[in-house]
Structure formats: structure tokens, C-alpha cells
DSSP file (Angstrom, degrees, kcal/mol; ACC not computed):
  #  RESIDUE AA STRUCTURE BP1 BP2  ACC     N-H-->O    O-->H-N    N-H-->O    O-->H-N    TCO  KAPPA ALPHA  PHI   PSI    X-CA   Y-CA   Z-CA
    1    1 A M              0   0    0      0, 0.0     2,-0.2     0, 0.0    48,-0.1   0.000 360.0 360.0 360.0 136.6   71.8  -52.4   18.8
    2    2 A G        -     0   0    0      1,-0.1    48,-0.3    20,-0.1    18,-0.1  -0.583 360.0 -86.2-107.8 172.1   68.0  -51.7   18.6
    3    3 A R  E     -a   50   0A   0     46,-3.1    48,-2.8    -2,-0.2    49,-1.2  -0.284  28.7-134.2 -73.9 160.5   66.0  -48.5   18.4
    4    4 A I  E     -a   52   0A   0     16,-0.2    15,-1.6    47,-0.2     2,-0.4  -0.973  19.9-147.5-112.3 130.1   64.8  -46.4   21.4
    5    5 A I  E     -aB  53  18A   0     47,-2.8    49,-3.4    -2,-0.5     2,-0.4  -0.862   4.5-153.6-101.8 133.3   61.2  -45.2   21.2
    6    6 A G  E     -aB  54  17A   0     11,-2.2    11,-2.2    -2,-0.4     2,-0.5  -0.886  11.0-163.4-104.9 135.2   60.1  -41.9   22.7
    7    7 A I  E     -aB  55  16A   0     47,-2.7    49,-3.0    -2,-0.4     2,-0.9  -0.963  20.1-169.5-127.5 120.2   56.5  -41.5   23.8
    8    8 A D  E     - B   0  15A   0      7,-2.7     7,-1.8    -2,-0.5     2,-0.2  -0.804  30.8-153.9-101.8  88.9   54.6  -38.3   24.6
    9    9 A Y        +     0   0    0     -2,-0.9     2,-0.3    47,-0.3     5,-0.2  -0.433  18.9 175.8 -72.9 128.1   51.6  -40.0   26.2
   10   10 A G        -     0   0    0     -2,-0.2    24,-0.0     1,-0.1    -2,-0.0  -0.891  42.2-112.8-129.1 162.1   48.3  -38.2   26.0
   11   11 A K  S    S+     0   0    0     -2,-0.3     3,-0.1     1,-0.1    -1,-0.1   0.897 113.8   9.2 -57.9 -44.4   44.7  -38.9   27.0
   12   12 A K  S    S+     0   0    0      1,-0.3    22,-2.9    22,-0.1    23,-0.4   0.814 133.9  27.2-105.5 -41.8   43.5  -39.0   23.4
   13   13 A R  E     - C   0  33A   0     20,-0.3     2,-0.4    21,-0.1    -1,-0.3  -0.922  62.0-155.5-129.3 147.5   46.5  -38.9   21.1
   14   14 A T  E     - C   0  32A   0     18,-2.8    18,-2.4    -2,-0.3     2,-0.3  -0.991   9.9-143.8-130.7 127.0   50.1  -40.1   21.7
   15   15 A G  E     -BC   8  31A   0     -7,-1.8    -7,-2.7    -2,-0.4     2,-0.4  -0.680  18.9-161.7 -89.2 141.4   53.2  -38.8   19.9
   16   16 A L  E     +BC   7  30A   0     14,-2.8    13,-3.0    -2,-0.3    14,-1.2  -0.978  12.4 176.2-129.4 140.4   56.0  -41.2   19.0
   17   17 A S  E     -BC   6  28A   0    -11,-2.2   -11,-2.2    -2,-0.4     2,-0.3  -0.871   7.8-164.8-131.5 170.7   59.6  -40.8   18.1
   18   18 A A  E     -BC   5  27A   0      9,-2.7     9,-2.7    -2,-0.3   -13,-0.2  -0.996  15.7-128.6-155.3 151.0   62.5  -43.2   17.4
   19   19 A T  E     - C   0  26A   0    -15,-1.6     7,-0.2    -2,-0.3   -16,-0.1  -0.511  37.3-100.5 -88.6 165.9   66.2  -43.3   17.1
   20   20 A D    >   -     0   0    0      5,-1.5     3,-2.3    -2,-0.2   -16,-0.2  -0.348  50.2 -90.6 -72.6 168.4   68.0  -44.9   14.2
   21   21 A P  T 3  S+     0   0    0      0, 0.0    -1,-0.1     0, 0.0    -2,-0.0   0.756 130.2  54.0 -61.6 -19.5   69.4  -48.4   14.9
   22   22 A L  T 3  S-     0   0    0      3,-0.1   -20,-0.1   -19,-0.0   -19,-0.1   0.477 109.9-125.2 -89.2   0.1   72.7  -46.9   16.2
   23   23 A Q  S <  S+     0   0    0     -3,-2.3     3,-0.1     2,-0.2   -21,-0.0   0.832  80.8 108.8  63.1  36.8   70.8  -44.7   18.6
   24   24 A I        +     0   0    0      1,-0.2     2,-0.4     0, 0.0    -1,-0.1   0.807  66.4  47.6-109.8 -46.1   72.3  -41.5   17.4
   25   25 A I        -     0   0    0      2,-0.0    -5,-1.5     0, 0.0     2,-0.4  -0.832  64.9-153.3-104.2 135.8   69.5  -39.6   15.5
   26   26 A V  E     +C   19   0A   0     -2,-0.4     2,-0.3    -7,-0.2    -7,-0.2  -0.914  18.7 178.0-107.8 134.0   66.0  -39.0   16.8
   27   27 A S  E     -C   18   0A   0     -9,-2.7    -9,-2.7    -2,-0.4     2,-0.2  -0.972  36.5-101.6-135.1 149.3   63.2  -38.6   14.3
   28   28 A G  E     -C   17   0A   0     -2,-0.3   -11,-0.3   -11,-0.2    95,-0.1  -0.477  35.4-174.9 -67.6 139.6   59.5  -38.1   14.7
   29   29 A L  E     -     0   0A   0    -13,-3.0     2,-0.3     1,-0.4   -12,-0.2   0.865  45.0 -65.7-103.2 -63.5   57.7  -41.4   14.0
   30   30 A T  E     -C   16   0A   0    -14,-1.2   -14,-2.8    92,-0.1     2,-0.4  -0.967  33.3-109.9-172.4-179.6   54.0  -40.8   14.1
   31   31 A T  E     -C   15   0A   0     -2,-0.3     2,-0.3   -16,-0.2   -16,-0.2  -0.999  37.1-177.6-128.7 133.6   51.0  -39.8   16.3
   32   32 A V  E     -C   14   0A   0    -18,-2.4   -18,-2.8    -2,-0.4     2,-0.3  -0.870  38.7 -92.4-126.0 156.3   48.4  -42.5   17.1
   33   33 A D  E >   -C   13   0A   0     -2,-0.3     3,-2.1   -20,-0.2   -20,-0.3  -0.578  42.0-123.9 -62.0 132.4   45.1  -42.6   19.0
   34   34 A T  G >  S+     0   0    0    -22,-2.9     3,-1.5     1,-0.3     4,-0.5   0.821 110.8  59.3 -53.9 -34.7   46.1  -43.6   22.5
   35   35 A K  G 3  S+     0   0    0    -23,-0.4    -1,-0.3     1,-0.3     3,-0.1   0.769 107.9  47.5 -66.7 -22.1   43.8  -46.6   22.5
   36   36 A E  G <> S+     0   0    0     -3,-2.1     4,-1.8     1,-0.1    -1,-0.3   0.285  85.4  96.1 -99.3  11.5   45.7  -47.8   19.5
   37   37 A L  H <> S+     0   0    0     -3,-1.5     4,-2.7     2,-0.2     5,-0.2   0.959  82.2  48.6 -64.5 -56.1   49.2  -47.3   21.1
   38   38 A L  H  > S+     0   0    0     -4,-0.5     4,-2.3     1,-0.2    -1,-0.2   0.909 114.2  44.6 -54.6 -51.1   49.7  -50.8   22.4
   39   39 A P  H  > S+     0   0    0      0, 0.0     4,-2.1     0, 0.0    -1,-0.2   0.878 113.1  52.9 -64.6 -33.2   48.8  -52.5   19.1
   40   40 A Y  H  X S+     0   0    0     -4,-1.8     4,-2.8     1,-0.2    -2,-0.2   0.953 112.1  43.8 -64.1 -47.3   50.8  -50.0   17.1
   41   41 A L  H  X S+     0   0    0     -4,-2.7     4,-2.8     2,-0.2    -1,-0.2   0.839 109.6  56.7 -67.0 -32.0   53.9  -50.7   19.3
   42   42 A M  H  X S+     0   0    0     -4,-2.3     4,-0.9    -5,-0.2    -1,-0.2   0.925 112.7  42.1 -62.2 -43.5   53.3  -54.5   19.2
   43   43 A D  H >X S+     0   0    0     -4,-2.1     4,-1.2     2,-0.2     3,-0.6   0.923 113.4  51.5 -68.3 -44.0   53.4  -54.3   15.4
   44   44 A Y  H >X S+     0   0    0     -4,-2.8     4,-2.1     1,-0.2     3,-0.5   0.906 108.5  51.5 -58.8 -44.0   56.3  -51.9   15.3
   45   45 A C  H 3< S+     0   0    0     -4,-2.8    -1,-0.2     1,-0.2     5,-0.2   0.739 104.6  58.0 -69.8 -21.7   58.4  -54.3   17.7
   46   46 A K  H << S+     0   0    0     -4,-0.9    -1,-0.2    -3,-0.6    -2,-0.2   0.834 116.7  33.8 -71.9 -34.0   57.7  -57.2   15.3
   47   47 A N  H << S+     0   0    0     -4,-1.2     2,-0.3    -3,-0.5    -2,-0.2   0.660 122.3  41.0 -95.9 -21.7   59.3  -55.3   12.4
   48   48 A E  S  < S-     0   0    0     -4,-2.1     2,-0.6    -5,-0.1    -1,-0.1  -0.938  81.5-115.5-130.7 150.9   62.1  -53.4   14.2
   49   49 A E        -     0   0    0     -2,-0.3   -46,-3.1   -48,-0.1     2,-0.4  -0.773  37.4-172.0 -82.7 124.3   64.5  -54.3   17.0
   50   50 A V  E     +a    3   0A   0     -2,-0.6   -46,-0.2   -48,-0.3     3,-0.1  -0.978  19.5 177.9-121.0 128.7   63.7  -52.1   20.0
   51   51 A D  E     +     0   0A   0    -48,-2.8    36,-1.7    -2,-0.4     2,-0.3   0.751  66.3  10.5 -94.2 -28.9   65.8  -51.8   23.1
   52   52 A L  E     -ad   4  87A   0    -49,-1.2   -47,-2.8    34,-0.2     2,-0.5  -0.997  50.4-147.1-158.8 141.4   64.0  -49.3   25.1
   53   53 A L  E     -ad   5  88A   0     34,-2.3    36,-2.8    -2,-0.3     2,-0.6  -0.947  16.5-163.2-108.1 131.9   60.8  -47.2   25.5
   54   54 A V  E     -ad   6  89A   0    -49,-3.4   -47,-2.7    -2,-0.5     2,-0.5  -0.962   9.4-164.1-118.2 117.1   61.2  -43.8   27.0
   55   55 A I  E     -ad   7  90A   0     34,-2.6    36,-2.4    -2,-0.6     2,-0.3  -0.841  22.5-118.6-107.8 131.0   57.9  -42.3   28.2
   56   56 A G  E     - d   0  91A   0    -49,-3.0   -47,-0.3    -2,-0.5    36,-0.2  -0.513  27.2-141.1 -63.1 126.5   57.4  -38.6   29.0
   57   57 A L  E     - d   0  92A   0     34,-3.5    36,-1.4    -2,-0.3     2,-0.4  -0.828  11.2-147.4 -98.2 108.5   56.5  -38.4   32.7
   58   58 A P        +     0   0    0      0, 0.0     8,-1.7     0, 0.0     2,-0.3  -0.605  27.0 166.1 -79.4 126.7   53.8  -35.7   33.2
   59   59 A E  B     -E   65   0B   0     -2,-0.4     5,-0.1     6,-0.2     8,-0.0  -0.980  35.7-111.8-137.5 152.7   54.0  -33.9   36.5
   60   60 A H    >   -     0   0    0      4,-3.3     3,-2.1    -2,-0.3    34,-0.1  -0.229  44.9 -97.2 -68.7 167.4   52.6  -30.8   38.1
   61   61 A V  T 3  S+     0   0    0      1,-0.3    -1,-0.1     2,-0.1    33,-0.0   0.827 125.6  56.7 -60.7 -30.7   54.9  -27.9   38.9
   62   62 A D  T 3  S-     0   0    0      2,-0.1    -1,-0.3     1,-0.1    -2,-0.0   0.438 122.7-104.9 -85.3   3.9   55.2  -29.1   42.5
   63   63 A G  S <  S+     0   0    0     -3,-2.1    -2,-0.1     1,-0.3    -1,-0.1   0.324  77.1 132.7 100.0 -10.5   56.4  -32.5   41.3
   64   64 A T        -     0   0    0      1,-0.1    -4,-3.3    -5,-0.1    -1,-0.3  -0.545  63.0-101.8 -79.2 142.6   53.2  -34.5   41.9
   65   65 A P  B     -E   59   0B   0      0, 0.0    -6,-0.2     0, 0.0    -1,-0.1  -0.221  34.3-124.4 -64.3 152.1   52.1  -36.8   39.1
   66   66 A T    >   -     0   0    0     -8,-1.7     3,-1.5     1,-0.1     4,-0.3  -0.273  36.9 -88.5 -86.9 179.8   49.2  -35.7   36.9
   67   67 A F  T >> S+     0   0    0      1,-0.3     3,-0.7     2,-0.1     4,-0.6   0.740 123.0  67.4 -58.4 -26.1   46.0  -37.7   36.2
   68   68 A L  H 3> S+     0   0    0      1,-0.2     4,-2.4     2,-0.2    -1,-0.3   0.645  76.5  82.4 -76.3 -11.1   47.8  -39.5   33.3
   69   69 A K  H <> S+     0   0    0     -3,-1.5     4,-2.4     1,-0.2    -1,-0.2   0.886  90.8  50.9 -59.9 -41.5   50.3  -41.3   35.6
   70   70 A K  H <> S+     0   0    0     -3,-0.7     4,-1.9    -4,-0.3    -1,-0.2   0.916 111.3  47.0 -66.0 -42.0   47.7  -44.1   36.3
   71   71 A D  H  X S+     0   0    0     -4,-0.6     4,-2.4     2,-0.2    -2,-0.2   0.872 112.6  51.2 -64.8 -36.8   46.9  -44.6   32.6
   72   72 A I  H  X S+     0   0    0     -4,-2.4     4,-2.7     2,-0.2    -2,-0.2   0.904 108.2  51.6 -65.1 -42.5   50.7  -44.7   31.8
   73   73 A N  H  X S+     0   0    0     -4,-2.4     4,-2.1     2,-0.2    -2,-0.2   0.876 110.1  48.8 -62.7 -37.9   51.2  -47.3   34.5
   74   74 A T  H  X S+     0   0    0     -4,-1.9     4,-2.1     2,-0.2    -2,-0.2   0.936 112.4  48.4 -62.5 -48.1   48.5  -49.4   33.0
   75   75 A F  H  X S+     0   0    0     -4,-2.4     4,-2.9     1,-0.2    -2,-0.2   0.938 111.2  49.9 -55.2 -51.5   50.0  -49.1   29.6
   76   76 A V  H  X S+     0   0    0     -4,-2.7     4,-3.0     1,-0.2     5,-0.2   0.884 108.3  52.9 -57.3 -44.8   53.5  -49.9   30.8
   77   77 A S  H  X S+     0   0    0     -4,-2.1     4,-2.2     2,-0.2    -1,-0.2   0.932 112.1  45.3 -60.3 -46.6   52.3  -53.0   32.6
   78   78 A K  H  X S+     0   0    0     -4,-2.1     4,-2.0     2,-0.2    -2,-0.2   0.949 114.3  49.1 -56.0 -52.4   50.6  -54.3   29.4
   79   79 A F  H  X S+     0   0    0     -4,-2.9     4,-3.0     1,-0.2    -2,-0.2   0.917 111.3  48.2 -61.8 -45.4   53.6  -53.5   27.3
   80   80 A I  H  < S+     0   0    0     -4,-3.0    -1,-0.2     1,-0.2    -2,-0.2   0.885 108.1  55.2 -63.4 -39.6   56.0  -55.2   29.7
   81   81 A N  H  < S+     0   0    0     -4,-2.2    -1,-0.2    -5,-0.2    -2,-0.2   0.882 115.8  38.7 -58.3 -37.2   53.8  -58.3   29.9
   82   82 A A  H  < S+     0   0    0     -4,-2.0    -2,-0.2     1,-0.2    -1,-0.2   0.860 131.8  25.2 -78.9 -34.8   54.0  -58.5   26.1
   83   83 A H    ><  +     0   0    0     -4,-3.0     3,-1.3    -5,-0.2    -1,-0.2  -0.681  63.5 164.9-128.4  73.9   57.7  -57.5   25.7
   84   84 A P  T 3  S+     0   0    0      0, 0.0    -1,-0.1     0, 0.0    -4,-0.1   0.731  76.0  59.4 -68.0 -15.4   59.6  -58.4   28.9
   85   85 A N  T 3  S+     0   0    0      2,-0.1     2,-0.6    -5,-0.0    -5,-0.1   0.565  88.1  84.9 -87.2  -8.1   63.0  -58.0   27.1
   86   86 A I  S <  S-     0   0    0     -3,-1.3   -34,-0.2    -7,-0.1   -35,-0.1  -0.843  77.7-138.1 -96.7 124.6   62.3  -54.4   26.2
   87   87 A K  E     -d   52   0A   0    -36,-1.7   -34,-2.3    -2,-0.6     2,-0.4  -0.402  11.0-151.7 -77.7 155.7   63.2  -52.0   29.0
   88   88 A V  E     +d   53   0A   0    -36,-0.2     2,-0.3    -2,-0.1   -34,-0.2  -0.999  19.0 169.4-129.5 132.0   61.0  -49.0   29.9
   89   89 A D  E     -d   54   0A   0    -36,-2.8   -34,-2.6    -2,-0.4     2,-0.3  -0.848  23.5-126.2-134.6 170.7   62.3  -45.8   31.4
   90   90 A Y  E     -d   55   0A   0     -2,-0.3     2,-0.4   -36,-0.2   -34,-0.2  -0.864  13.6-165.2-123.9 154.0   60.8  -42.3   32.1
   91   91 A Q  E     -d   56   0A   0    -36,-2.4   -34,-3.5    -2,-0.3     2,-0.2  -1.000  34.5-106.0-137.3 134.5   61.8  -38.7   31.2
   92   92 A D  E     -d   57   0A   0     -2,-0.4   -36,-0.1   -36,-0.2    39,-0.1  -0.451  30.1-168.3 -58.2 126.3   60.5  -35.5   32.6
   93   93 A E    >   +     0   0    0    -36,-1.4     3,-2.2    -2,-0.2     4,-0.4   0.219  27.8 151.3-103.9  11.9   58.3  -34.0   29.9
   94   94 A A  T 3  S-     0   0    0      1,-0.3   -34,-0.1   -37,-0.2    -2,-0.0  -0.214  76.5  -8.0 -56.6 128.7   57.9  -30.6   31.5
   95   95 A Y  T 3> S+     0   0    0      1,-0.1     4,-2.3     3,-0.1    -1,-0.3   0.628  90.0 132.3  63.5  17.6   57.3  -27.9   28.9
   96   96 A S  H <> S+     0   0    0     -3,-2.2     4,-2.2     1,-0.2     5,-0.1   0.895  72.1  51.5 -66.8 -37.5   58.0  -30.3   26.0
   97   97 A T  H  > S+     0   0    0     -4,-0.4     4,-2.1     2,-0.2    -1,-0.2   0.918 111.4  46.2 -65.6 -42.7   54.9  -29.1   24.2
   98   98 A E  H  > S+     0   0    0      1,-0.2     4,-1.8     2,-0.2    -2,-0.2   0.878 113.5  50.4 -67.0 -36.3   55.8  -25.4   24.5
   99   99 A E  H  X S+     0   0    0     -4,-2.3     4,-2.3     2,-0.2    -1,-0.2   0.848 108.5  52.0 -66.1 -35.9   59.3  -26.3   23.4
  100  100 A A  H  X S+     0   0    0     -4,-2.2     4,-2.4     2,-0.2    -2,-0.2   0.916 109.9  48.6 -70.1 -40.9   58.0  -28.2   20.3
  101  101 A K  H  X S+     0   0    0     -4,-2.1     4,-2.1     1,-0.2    -1,-0.2   0.878 111.7  50.2 -64.4 -37.4   55.8  -25.2   19.3
  102  102 A S  H  X S+     0   0    0     -4,-1.8     4,-2.6     2,-0.2    -2,-0.2   0.892 110.3  49.4 -66.8 -39.4   58.9  -22.9   19.7
  103  103 A V  H  X S+     0   0    0     -4,-2.3     4,-1.9     2,-0.2    -2,-0.2   0.928 111.2  50.1 -63.3 -45.9   61.0  -25.3   17.5
  104  104 A M  H  <>S+     0   0    0     -4,-2.4     5,-2.0     1,-0.2     4,-0.4   0.911 110.8  49.6 -61.5 -41.2   58.3  -25.3   14.9
  105  105 A L  H ><5S+     0   0    0     -4,-2.1     3,-1.5     1,-0.2    -2,-0.2   0.937 111.4  47.7 -60.1 -50.4   58.1  -21.5   15.0
  106  106 A E  H 3<5S+     0   0    0     -4,-2.6    -1,-0.2     1,-0.3    -2,-0.2   0.771 105.2  60.8 -65.4 -24.8   61.9  -21.1   14.6
  107  107 A A  T 3<5S-     0   0    0     -4,-1.9    -1,-0.3    -5,-0.2    -2,-0.2   0.609 116.8-115.4 -76.6 -10.1   61.8  -23.7   11.7
  108  108 A G  T < 5 +     0   0    0     -3,-1.5    -3,-0.2    -4,-0.4    -2,-0.1   0.645  53.2 167.6  88.1  13.0   59.6  -21.3    9.9
  109  109 A L      < -     0   0    0     -5,-2.0    -1,-0.2     1,-0.1     5,-0.0  -0.377  40.1-107.2 -62.7 141.2   56.5  -23.4    9.8
  110  110 A K     >  -     0   0    0      1,-0.1     4,-2.1    -2,-0.0     3,-0.3  -0.240  31.7-104.7 -62.9 155.7   53.3  -21.7    8.7
  111  111 A K  H  > S+     0   0    0      1,-0.2     4,-1.0     2,-0.2    -1,-0.1   0.867 119.8  51.5 -51.4 -46.8   50.7  -20.9   11.4
  112  112 A M  H >4 S+     0   0    0      1,-0.2     3,-0.5     2,-0.2     4,-0.4   0.903 110.4  49.8 -65.3 -38.5   48.3  -23.6   10.3
  113  113 A K  H >4 S+     0   0    0     -3,-0.3     3,-1.4     1,-0.2    -1,-0.2   0.897 106.0  56.3 -62.8 -41.4   51.1  -26.2   10.4
  114  114 A R  H 3< S+     0   0    0     -4,-2.1    -1,-0.2     1,-0.3    -2,-0.2   0.692 104.1  55.5 -68.9 -17.3   52.1  -25.1   14.0
  115  115 A R  T << S+     0   0    0     -4,-1.0     2,-0.7    -3,-0.5    -1,-0.3   0.536  75.9 115.8 -88.5  -7.4   48.5  -25.8   15.1
  116  116 A D    <>  -     0   0    0     -3,-1.4     4,-2.2    -4,-0.4     5,-0.2  -0.509  53.0-161.2 -69.4 112.4   48.6  -29.3   13.9
  117  117 A K  H  > S+     0   0    0     -2,-0.7     4,-2.7     1,-0.2     5,-0.2   0.848  87.7  54.3 -66.5 -35.7   48.2  -31.3   17.1
  118  118 A D  H  > S+     0   0    0      2,-0.2     4,-2.3     1,-0.2    -1,-0.2   0.897 109.4  47.4 -63.4 -40.6   49.6  -34.5   15.7
  119  119 A L  H  > S+     0   0    0      2,-0.2     4,-2.8     1,-0.2    -2,-0.2   0.915 113.0  50.2 -67.3 -43.1   52.8  -32.7   14.5
  120  120 A I  H  X S+     0   0    0     -4,-2.2     4,-2.6     2,-0.2    -2,-0.2   0.931 111.1  47.7 -61.9 -44.8   53.1  -31.1   18.0
  121  121 A N  H  X S+     0   0    0     -4,-2.7     4,-2.0     2,-0.2  -106,-0.2   0.919 113.6  47.5 -62.7 -43.8   52.7  -34.4   19.8
  122  122 A K  H  X S+     0   0    0     -4,-2.3     4,-1.9     2,-0.2    -2,-0.2   0.936 112.7  49.5 -64.5 -44.2   55.3  -36.1   17.4
  123  123 A M  H  X S+     0   0    0     -4,-2.8     4,-2.2     1,-0.2    -2,-0.2   0.901 109.4  52.8 -60.9 -42.7   57.7  -33.1   18.0
  124  124 A S  H  X S+     0   0    0     -4,-2.6     4,-2.5     1,-0.2    -1,-0.2   0.887 106.3  52.4 -58.6 -41.0   57.1  -33.4   21.8
  125  125 A A  H  X S+     0   0    0     -4,-2.0     4,-2.2     2,-0.2    -1,-0.2   0.900 108.5  51.8 -65.6 -37.7   58.0  -37.1   21.6
  126  126 A V  H  X S+     0   0    0     -4,-1.9     4,-2.7     1,-0.2    -2,-0.2   0.930 110.5  48.0 -62.4 -44.9   61.2  -36.1   19.8
  127  127 A I  H  X S+     0   0    0     -4,-2.2     4,-2.4     2,-0.2    -2,-0.2   0.902 109.4  52.3 -65.4 -41.7   62.1  -33.6   22.5
  128  128 A I  H  X S+     0   0    0     -4,-2.5     4,-2.0     1,-0.2    -1,-0.2   0.914 113.1  44.8 -57.3 -45.7   61.5  -36.1   25.3
  129  129 A L  H  X S+     0   0    0     -4,-2.2     4,-2.3     2,-0.2    -2,-0.2   0.880 111.7  51.9 -68.8 -37.3   63.8  -38.6   23.6
  130  130 A Q  H  <>S+     0   0    0     -4,-2.7     5,-3.3     2,-0.2     6,-0.9   0.895 109.5  49.7 -66.9 -38.1   66.5  -36.1   22.9
  131  131 A R  H ><5S+     0   0    0     -4,-2.4     3,-1.4     3,-0.2    -2,-0.2   0.944 110.8  51.4 -60.5 -45.2   66.4  -34.9   26.6
  132  132 A Y  H 3<5S+     0   0    0     -4,-2.0    -2,-0.2     1,-0.3    -1,-0.2   0.906 111.7  45.3 -59.3 -43.2   66.7  -38.6   27.6
  133  133 A L  T 3<5S-     0   0    0     -4,-2.3    -1,-0.3    -5,-0.1    -2,-0.2   0.436 115.7-116.8 -83.3   3.0   69.7  -39.1   25.3
  134  134 A K  T < 5S+     0   0    0     -3,-1.4    -3,-0.2    -4,-0.3    -2,-0.1   0.784  75.7 131.7  69.2  28.4   71.2  -35.8   26.6
  135  135 A H      <       0   0    0     -5,-3.3    -4,-0.2     1,-0.2    -5,-0.1   0.737 360.0 360.0 -79.8 -24.0   71.0  -34.2   23.0
  136  136 A I              0   0    0     -6,-0.9    -1,-0.2    -9,-0.1    -5,-0.1   0.422 360.0 360.0-113.3 360.0   69.4  -31.0   24.5
């Protein structure tokens, strides 16, 4: 069994999370510049067995896709061309950033740490993957 990767795709920065090999526990992985996302995942997939990518799907309140949908589709096409055996699925990412900030507050993180955008993106990726796995 391979890992499942969660992705909180952003215009500039992208948060990543991953399960353990048994797909039970979700942990924050890292945050990368979005332009480095594909090379990062290519390298990651060389070193780890990956079964699935779960990408947070950004939508407006009325259900229409945001401007990022086109960029996400381009990324997914490139990834599938490089790794046709790894499945890609989507998860609604509505309010994942707000939930990440709330979790960080409840965890007692100091104000400066809660403003760390990289940490917020990584935590959002964890929440997206947990939702997908029905942990939340």
C-alpha cells in the first residue's frame, strides 16, 4: 500500500500532506512554491510509493470553479503524463484555510506562528486529506 498525498493548491505556494504507508495517519509534509510542485512530487514519487493524489478543489460559494481550476487542470495533466499509474482525485476545500487557522488557535500556537502562511497551507492540505479520508 502506498501513501496518499493531499494538496492545497495555491497560485504562489502549495501546501502538501501525506498519509503513512498504511493510509491511517495524515501528517503535514511541506509547503513549496507552486512552480516547483511538479518537480517536488516527481522526486517524492521516486523515493516513496504513492497510490493517490487528492487535490483541494477551490469553488465559489455558488459552486462554480475559481480561477485556479485551469491551473490545477494543467498541473494534473502534466502529473498524469509523468505518473499514469497514480490516481488523482479531488476534495472540496471550502473553508479549509479558516479551519486550519482555528485548529492552530486551539492548539495554542502563538500569534506569529499562526500567521505563518507556509504552516497554514500545510495544515490546510492536512484538513483536505482528512476530509477525503472521512477523518473529519
